[in-house]
Structures are given as structure tokens and as C-alpha cells.
C-alpha positions as CSV (number, residue, x, y, z in Angstrom):
1,X,-7.7,21.6,22.7
2,X,-4.1,22.1,23.9
3,X,-1.0,21.6,21.8
4,X,-0.4,18.1,23.2
5,X,-3.9,17.0,22.3
6,X,-3.6,18.5,18.9
7,X,-0.3,16.7,18.3
8,X,-1.8,13.4,19.4
9,X,-4.8,13.9,17.1
10,X,-2.5,14.6,14.2
11,X,-0.4,11.5,14.9
12,X,-3.5,9.3,15.1
13,X,-4.8,10.8,11.8
14,X,-1.5,10.1,10.1
15,X,-1.5,6.5,11.4
16,X,-5.1,6.0,10.1
17,X,-4.1,7.4,6.7
18,X,-1.0,5.3,6.6
19,X,-3.0,2.1,7.4
20,X,-5.4,3.1,4.5
21,X,-2.4,3.5,2.2
22,X,-1.2,0.0,3.2
23,X,-4.6,-1.4,2.6
24,X,-4.8,0.2,-0.9
25,X,-1.4,-1.3,-1.7
26,X,-2.4,-4.8,-0.4
27,X,-5.7,-4.8,-2.3
28,X,-4.0,-3.6,-5.5
29,X,-1.6,-6.5,-5.2
30,X,-4.4,-9.0,-4.6
31,X,-6.3,-7.6,-7.6
32,X,-3.2,-8.3,-9.8
33,X,-2.3,-11.7,-8.3
34,X,0.8,-10.3,-6.6
35,X,2.1,-11.1,-3.2
36,X,2.1,-7.9,-1.1
37,X,4.6,-9.2,1.4
38,X,7.0,-10.3,-1.4
39,X,6.8,-6.9,-3.1
40,X,7.3,-5.1,0.2
41,X,10.3,-7.3,0.9
42,X,11.7,-6.5,-2.6
43,X,11.5,-2.8,-1.8
44,X,12.7,-3.0,1.8
45,X,14.9,-6.2,2.0
46,X,16.4,-5.1,5.3
47,X,13.1,-4.6,7.2
48,X,11.5,-7.4,9.1
49,X,7.9,-8.5,8.4
50,X,5.6,-5.4,8.4
51,X,2.9,-5.9,11.0
52,X,0.7,-3.2,9.5
53,X,0.9,-5.0,6.2
54,X,-0.1,-8.2,7.9
55,X,-3.1,-6.4,9.5
56,X,-4.1,-4.9,6.1
57,X,-4.0,-8.4,4.5
58,X,-6.7,-9.5,7.0
59,X,-8.9,-6.7,5.6
60,X,-8.4,-7.4,1.9
61,X,-11.0,-9.3,-0.2
62,X,-10.7,-11.5,-3.2
63,X,-10.2,-9.7,-6.5
64,X,-13.6,-10.9,-7.5
65,X,-15.1,-9.0,-4.6
66,X,-12.9,-6.0,-4.7
67,X,-13.4,-2.8,-6.7
68,X,-10.7,-1.7,-9.1
69,X,-7.7,0.0,-7.5
70,X,-6.2,2.1,-10.4
71,X,-2.5,2.0,-10.8
72,X,-2.3,5.8,-10.4
73,X,-4.1,5.6,-7.1
74,X,-1.7,3.1,-5.5
75,X,1.3,4.9,-6.9
76,X,-0.1,8.2,-5.6
77,X,-0.7,7.0,-2.1
78,X,2.7,5.3,-1.9
79,X,4.4,8.5,-3.0
80,X,2.3,10.6,-0.6
81,X,3.8,8.6,2.3
82,X,7.3,8.6,1.0
83,X,7.4,5.0,-0.1
84,X,9.3,5.7,-3.3
85,X,11.1,2.3,-3.2
86,X,7.8,0.5,-3.1
87,X,6.3,2.7,-5.8
88,X,9.3,1.8,-7.9
89,X,8.6,-2.0,-7.4
90,X,4.9,-1.4,-8.2
91,X,5.9,0.5,-11.4
92,X,8.1,-2.5,-12.4
93,X,5.1,-4.8,-11.9
94,X,2.9,-2.5,-14.0
95,X,5.5,-2.5,-16.8
96,X,5.5,-6.3,-16.9
97,X,1.8,-6.5,-17.9
98,X,0.8,-6.8,-21.5
99,X,0.0,-3.3,-22.8
100,X,-3.8,-4.1,-23.1
101,X,-3.9,-4.8,-19.3
102,X,-2.5,-1.5,-18.2
């Protein structure tokens, strides 16, 4: 494998992992009756609609069908990809919950 192929493979791996992060975020929102697009817009008001988020929404399931997505998991993946603004908005939503639902 030459350097160009290795670089392309790394980029593709990053994109797959980024899509997984977006899916985790979107499913977490669905599980907590939150609008993923609205939260994203709160974090990044100057960005247009996120196409990857729209694609992830097509893959989400109802909260009744979904497994739990722990708060720490969604915050961890957002931080891993440098989405600190979105992690801040998620943290605000977590803080709004009654303490027994955290």
C-alpha cells in the first residue's frame, strides 16, 4: 500500500467514524425527545443544514426500539471529534432533566 492509498484509507475511516458519531448523537436526541437538528443549529447557528445529520436521522429508530445511549457516550464521541460546542448544548439538555432521570 503506497502513501496515497494509506491516506485515502485513513480519510475513509475517519468519515465512517464521524458518521457513527453523528448517528450516536441523533439517536441520543431521539431517545430523549429532543430535535437533533435544533440542537445542532443551537451549537452551530452559522452553519447550513448538516447533510450528514439528515442522513443519520434516516438511520435512527424510535426510542422504544433503540438501546440506551448513555450521556457519557454521546459526550465522549462529540469531544473526540472536536464538537465541543455541541457537547456544551448536550450538557445543557442533560442538566435540564430532573435529577432522577440523569
